Every structure is written in structure tokens, then in C-alpha cells.
C-alpha positions as CSV (number, residue, x, y, z in Angstrom):
1,M,38.6,97.4,84.3
2,R,41.8,97.6,82.3
3,I,43.2,100.8,80.8
4,F,45.4,100.3,77.8
5,R,47.8,103.0,76.7
6,V,48.1,103.3,73.0
7,R,51.6,104.1,71.8
8,S,52.0,106.3,68.8
9,K,54.6,105.7,66.1
10,D,56.6,108.6,67.4
11,E,57.5,106.8,70.6
12,D,59.2,103.8,68.9
13,G,62.8,103.5,70.2
14,A,62.4,106.3,72.9
15,A,63.4,103.9,75.7
16,L,66.6,102.9,73.8
17,V,67.6,106.5,73.3
18,E,66.9,107.3,77.0
19,F,69.0,104.3,78.0
20,A,71.8,105.4,75.7
21,L,71.8,108.8,77.3
22,M,71.9,107.5,80.9
23,L,74.4,104.7,80.3
24,P,77.6,106.8,80.8
25,F,76.2,108.1,84.1
26,L,75.3,104.6,85.2
27,L,78.8,103.3,84.3
28,V,80.5,106.1,86.3
29,V,78.4,105.4,89.4
30,V,78.8,101.6,89.2
31,L,82.6,101.7,88.4
32,G,83.1,104.4,91.0
33,I,81.5,102.2,93.7
34,A,83.7,99.3,92.7
35,E,86.9,101.5,92.6
36,F,86.1,103.2,95.9
37,G,85.5,99.8,97.6
38,F,88.8,98.4,96.3
39,A,90.7,101.5,97.4
40,L,89.2,101.3,100.8
41,T,90.1,97.6,101.1
42,T,93.6,98.3,100.0
43,E,94.0,101.1,102.5
44,L,92.7,98.9,105.4
45,D,95.2,96.3,104.3
46,V,98.1,98.8,104.5
47,R,97.0,100.0,107.9
48,H,96.9,96.3,109.1
49,G,100.4,95.8,107.8
50,A,101.6,98.9,109.7
51,R,100.0,97.7,112.9
52,E,101.5,94.2,112.5
53,G,104.9,95.8,111.9
54,S,104.6,98.0,114.9
55,R,103.7,95.0,117.1
56,L,106.8,93.2,115.8
57,V,109.0,96.2,116.5
58,A,107.6,96.5,120.0
59,V,108.6,92.9,120.9
60,G,112.0,93.1,119.2
61,Q,111.3,91.3,115.9
62,Q,111.7,93.5,112.9
63,D,110.8,91.2,110.1
64,V,109.7,92.6,106.7
65,A,108.6,89.2,105.4
66,R,106.1,88.8,108.3
67,V,104.6,92.2,107.6
68,C,104.2,91.3,103.9
69,D,102.6,87.9,104.8
70,A,100.1,89.8,107.0
71,M,98.9,91.8,104.0
72,T,96.7,90.6,101.2
73,F,97.9,93.2,98.6
74,N,101.6,93.2,99.1
75,N,103.1,93.8,95.6
76,G,105.6,96.7,95.7
77,V,104.9,97.5,99.3
78,T,107.7,99.2,101.2
79,V,108.1,98.6,104.9
80,D,110.3,101.0,107.0
81,F,111.1,100.4,110.7
82,N,112.5,103.3,112.7
83,A,113.3,102.3,116.2
84,T,115.9,104.6,117.7
85,G,116.4,104.5,121.4
86,G,116.1,101.7,124.0
87,V,113.2,100.2,125.8
88,G,110.4,102.6,126.3
89,A,111.3,104.8,123.3
90,P,108.9,105.3,120.5
91,A,109.2,103.2,117.3
92,I,107.6,104.2,114.1
93,T,106.6,101.7,111.4
94,T,105.7,103.0,108.0
95,V,104.1,100.9,105.3
96,T,103.7,102.5,101.8
97,A,101.9,100.7,99.0
98,P,101.3,101.8,95.4
99,A,97.6,102.2,94.9
100,V,96.3,100.1,92.0
101,S,93.2,100.9,90.1
102,L,90.8,98.0,89.8
103,T,89.0,99.1,86.7
104,G,91.4,101.7,85.2
105,F,88.3,103.7,84.3
106,F,89.3,106.8,86.4
107,G,92.9,106.9,85.1
108,W,92.3,110.3,83.4
109,I,92.0,112.0,86.9
110,P,95.3,113.6,87.8
111,G,96.9,111.9,90.8
112,W,94.5,108.9,90.7
113,P,95.3,106.6,92.4
114,S,97.7,108.0,94.9
115,P,100.0,105.8,97.0
116,L,98.7,104.6,100.3
117,T,100.6,105.0,103.5
118,G,100.1,103.6,107.0
119,V,102.1,104.9,109.9
120,V,101.9,103.5,113.4
121,E,103.9,104.5,116.5
122,S,104.5,102.1,119.3
123,R,106.6,101.8,122.4
124,I,109.6,99.5,122.4
125,E,109.2,96.7,124.9
126,Q,112.3,94.7,124.1
127,D,115.7,95.7,122.7
128,T,115.5,95.8,118.9
129,A,117.7,96.8,116.0
130,A,117.7,100.5,115.1
131,D,116.5,100.9,111.6
132,L,115.4,98.4,108.9
133,A,113.6,98.8,105.6
134,G,112.5,96.4,102.9
135,T,110.2,95.8,100.0
136,C,107.7,93.0,99.5
């Protein structure tokens, strides 16, 4: 047994109007998911660069180019090595990257996107230069 629903003339185009009303919300959700995923990936990349730089400082090889090579998103990235003291002293590596918007859809939000920073502290294992900074 089939039950057929009879549409009245008043319902023509109702689905189109409902879709037009929901489209902005759907776009915000979809673009928000893409933007958040890209920002998370970039932040993880910055943290990876800071860990790589910290490892290099610990073994006495401060090399900005190697830190930049370890990162996927390395345009405009600033790497700062702060290694004061001798063997056993703490060394701080700071990697700062300008955050880039993937879609540009959320550019109206103040402070979006904010710069990403990764800071890692390690112990110096071999003699190293005191301070070094560079940009990718």
C-alpha cells in the first residue's frame, strides 16, 4: 500500500527558500572546519620546527636553514636560538610564524589569525654559540 502526499501550489519553491536561509550557516560551519584544521596543522608544524631547533642547539649545531627545512609552512618564519651558558645550561629555541588564513572568510574577526609561536627548552649537551636568530 502506497501513500502519496499531494502538494499544494503554496509549497512550490519552499525547499529552495529553506536552503537559501540555511546556506550561510552551512558555509560558516564548513569553512570553519577547514580553517581550524589548517590552523591546527600550521601550529603543529611550528611546534615541530621548535623541537628540531632545540635538538640542534643541544648538540651544538645552530642552523636556521635546517629548522626551516624541517617545517612544511616556512614562509616568514622567525627562528631564535638563545643558548647562554655552557654544557648543562638551558637553551631556548623560539619559532614564530605568521598565521595564514586558508579561506580568508574569517578575516572580519579582530586578531584572526594570530601569529603562532613554539618555544622549546632543552639542555646543552655540547658547546654551542650563544645566540643566533634568522628568518626562513
